[in-house]
C-alpha positions, 0 to 999 in steps of 0.5 A: 551899172555902177557908172550909171549909178555913180553919175545919177548921184553926182551929175546935179552937182556939176550942172553949174560946171566945175566944183571946188575943193570944199564942194568935192569934200561935201560930195564925197560925204554925200556918197557916204565916203569918209575922208580926211580933208588933208588927204582930199586936199592933196588928191584934189591938187594932184587931179586938178589938171589946169591948177585952177582950184576947180575940177570936172566931173571926170576929175572928180570920178578919178578922185573918188576911185583913188579914195574908195577903190583900194587895191587890197579890197579889190583883190578880196572882192575878186577872189569871191566874185565869179565875174569880178563885177558882182557878189552873189548872195552865196559868194558873200556867205562864203566870204563871211564864213571863210574869212570873217569867222561869222558864227552861225552864218546864214543867208539871212545875215548876208541878205541883211548886209546887202540891204544895209550897205549896197547903194545900187538899188537894182543890185540890192533888189537882186540880193547881190552886192557890187564892189560899191556895196562891198567896200562900204561894208568893209569900212563899216563898224561891223568890220572893226577889230573890236568884237561887237559882243564886248561892247555890251556888259556880258560878264557875270556881275554878281561876284563880290567887288574884289573879283573885278578890275575897277577903272580908277583914277588918280588926281582926277581933278587935274587936267594938266600940270600936277604942280601949277596947273588948273584943277577943273571939273572937266577932270571928273566929267571926262573920267566918268564919261570914259567909264572911270568908277573910282575918283580921287578927291583931295580935300582941304579946309577952305574959306567960309567953312567950305571944303576945297579940292586941290593938290595940296602944297602946290600952286594948283587952283582950288575947286569947292568940294560941293561943286565937285560932287554936284558935277559927279552926281550929274555924270556918275551913271551916264556911261555905266550903271555900276557903283562909283567910289569916291576916294577921299584924300581927307586933310580937312578939320572935323568941322569941315568933314561934317560939311563934306558929309552934309554935302554928300548926303544932300547931293546924292540922297538915296544913291549914297550908300550909308549902311550895309545892304541887307543881303551883304551884312558881312561880305562884299556886295557885287557890282549888280547889287550896288547899281547906281550907288555911290560909295565913300572911301575914307578912314573909318572909326569903329565897326559896321555894326556900330555904324548901323546902330548909330543910324539916324542919330545926331552926330554933330560935333562928335569926333574920334581919333584915328591912330596911324603908323608912320614908317621912316625911310630906312624901315620902309626900304627894309619892309619893301625888301621883305614884300618883294620876296613875299610876293613870289612865295607861292607854295606853302611849306612846313613852316606855315601857320596851323590855323590860317595856313599862311606861310611864315618867312623865318628870319624876317622881323616885319612889325617893328615899333613905328612912329604913329600920328593921330588924326581927328575924324568926324563921326558923320563922315566916318559913318558914310564909309561902308564897304570901302574903308581905307587902310594903310598897306603893310604887307601881303602877309599882314593883309592875309592875316588881319584885313577885314572884308570891307578894308582896302589899300591904296598902294603908290605906283613906285611901290606897286611896281616893286611889288608886282613887276607890272605897270600900274598907272591911273592918271587920267589927265596924263596922256601916253602909254599908261593911259592907252593901256588903261583905256584899252583894258576897260573897253571890255565889258561894255566900257562899264568900268568893271571887268571880271578877273580871270579865275586864277586871280579870283581863287584864293588857292591859286598859285598863279605867278606872272613871272613863272607861268607853269601851266598855260594854254597859250594862244598863237596870234597871227596878224597880217598888217595889210595897209594903212588908210588915210593915216594922220599927219601932224606937222605937214600938209602933204600926204607924203609921210614915211610911215611904219607900224609897231605892234606890241603885246602887254601882259605877263613878263613872258608875253611882252613883245614888240615887232614893227614893219618896214618904213613905207616912204612918202605915203601916209594915204595908202601905204601897203605893208603886207607883213605878217607877225606871229606872237605866242601868248601864254596868258591871253586873259591878261594880254593887251595888243597895241598898234602904234603908227609912226612917221619916221624921222631921221633927225628928231626921231619918229613922230607918233601919229596914232594908236589903238589898244584892246584886250586880245580876247576882244579881237575879231578874226578875219579882215578887220579895220583898226581905228586910230586915236590921238595921244589925247585919246581922240578919234582920228577917223577915218584914219585906220589900219587894215589887218587880217587876224587869226588866232588859235588856242 
């Protein structure tokens, strides 16, 4: 039956005799078989017996079977097939229930899968599934590792903004080198397309009274401010409906700040938030309440009430001074020591403020007299800052005592690492581990750029300490790494790479772990590992799982081939396919890993 179906699909392509490599590739695609040209080329070469660059119908069938009839899939199929030829509907229901953990399993779901993936008409009509249908189902998006329900916005989006992790970028306008590379609109476009919701715009005075965007005091090229915000306007809500924050690194004179304010109002119109929402006069609104809104983050003069009272008035030429503390290096280091000790203070003792309940640390002089500098802020720009007023970070204690609901701090990466002991990295233009973690984290909640923090990070009375987990409900995660599928090859035209896989857990310090497989020699097309790894994860809500595929190099070190990162709680159970992405974040399909995942809490 399968042979008849197969011949009926391909015989017309062989009426003129043998076919070449290009036609072989097209015929595989016509049969709905995803394949990498570099691997097909090698398999074609191995099966071209006469070495003439053309193959017979029998040789094409051999190539087809090498690519599609993977041993690990045959083993699963034979386990559930009563005759090793066909899966009855009941057999498929059993497989989906026992192996794929399909919730609310029914014959209707099995029937829909058969109708969608079974290519042989007579088998499909009999409500059965051949191996051809089963292998197409196993290679489909339905069997990916990432949960389908996490692909849409499913979290409660009515909490205040500070209850969410927000996908943010740094130096968004740069696409390569931070000192001499080009500034490019593509930096903003690509970040927005990836779901980024907070964009940095480094603004400086430009010629002809036109503010420009570039990395100050470097040789990076310049973009017009108005061109940047026009590009942002076009792509702001293409991927996500939720608010976009424009974080202005403002080095402009008051006159050019007024130009910026005009540009923002003209470009964004009603989308630009220029006053408090009626329902949120003195509290942070939710992402839901701010849908399709653009917020400006900048230094702000005066209160929100004063801003509201000035609405509609002429602000041209009105400038106010902003006084900002500037710490010298010695004082900054001293303060850092204080902050490091403060972040791990979690229990209130006797020595606490009677009114605020904030614990005081005796013997620490936090607020020394510091040098100050004065900045001139145009009122027109200042009044566009509503819920995102930029304030210099002093300490957690200072923030608890004095910070207003609409004030937020930017903390440099070095300082953030000292304070939290966790990696924070948001340079969208720099590929590598930090960006992989960023992209993996924000795959969740429909890629909307907003992820609701777990309850222990939202509750003000929480004593959660990432370095000292006292109460937790750990998850035991088991991953059986079965095989690789058409793994990428970077500097070689053969498929004989020596491949290995590393599985890493990123999360709180106690959860950080890395394990790796043995090396499979000379096989990047279909390496089989069949190795099982177990991880105990204490804070699953913060855990990311990263799969990295490498080719072993004995002299120059291992070569990166691809990776995939996702939140632990977005992982499907059962037999799953792990897609791979390049160092630049591009899909390497059909390259993937085949795994079996199981976890219990």
